[in-house]
C-alpha positions, 0 to 999 in steps of 0.5 A: 262754557255752556253748550249752544243749542243744535236745534229748535226746541219742540215747545217753540215749534208746537208754538209756531205751529199753533200760531199759524194754524189755529186762525185757519182752523177757527176761519173755517169753523167761523165759515162753516157754522155760520157764526157770523153774518157774511159779507152782504151789504146790499139792501135790497133782495137779491135775485140768484140768478139774475134776471135777463130782462133784455126782452122788455128793454133791449132797445133802450141805451146802456143805463142803470134802471130804477124799473117798476111795472104799473099795474091795472089799478095803481093804488097807494102801493103803486103810487109809492113805488113810482114817487120813490123810483123819481125821487131816487133818480132825483137824488143820485144828482149829478149821476142821474144822467148814468141812471133811468127811472122806468115804468113798464107800462102793458095794455092793462095798465092803469090808463089815468096814471098812465097820463101822468106819467107823460107829465113827468120827464123823470120818469119813462115810460116803456110800452111792453107786451104782458107776454114780455113782461111776464116771460123776462120776470117769471120768478120775480115778485110782480109788485116790486122795483126793480135794479137793472144794470147796464146790460139789462140784468135784474139783479135787486128787488125792493118790495113796494109798501102801501104805507108812505113811511115804509116806502121813504125807508125803501127808497133810502135803501134803494139809494143807497144800493144804486149809488154804490153799484154805479160807484163800482161800475164803470159802464153806463 
């Protein structure tokens, strides 16, 4: 008769340790050494920390917002930004009632463009003071489109482009991000 083994062999124990410990060690090394891109799927620039813009949007109902501040002189980049937020809002389709395209208007804003804004029902002009805008968007780029959540926190921004082709591509990115955020959100 042959003798039965009384315990696992040394090689079997070593193999089990290697099988279970090695992936954890490799994963830790991959994270520490940045061997791959992290799981960020947003296409816009993340604001970290988020900006509390309730100072300029405090009286508005809770909705997702695409916010742009109308400058004193509306050049081609400004026109592209207004066109982009309008088109993104339209592209939301049946979800458009959960979102709003907002243009912040200060006393310095371009008056000629302001008259055209009043003709467009989809773009909501909100009159605010320049000080409130500066205070709310103090650490963010001035000429950008912001995605603001239902709690009035600006979380993403997209620089505006003077080139129409670039602006259209940015609009696609804005649409992808806002759709994803609205899908994950139960508010607004």
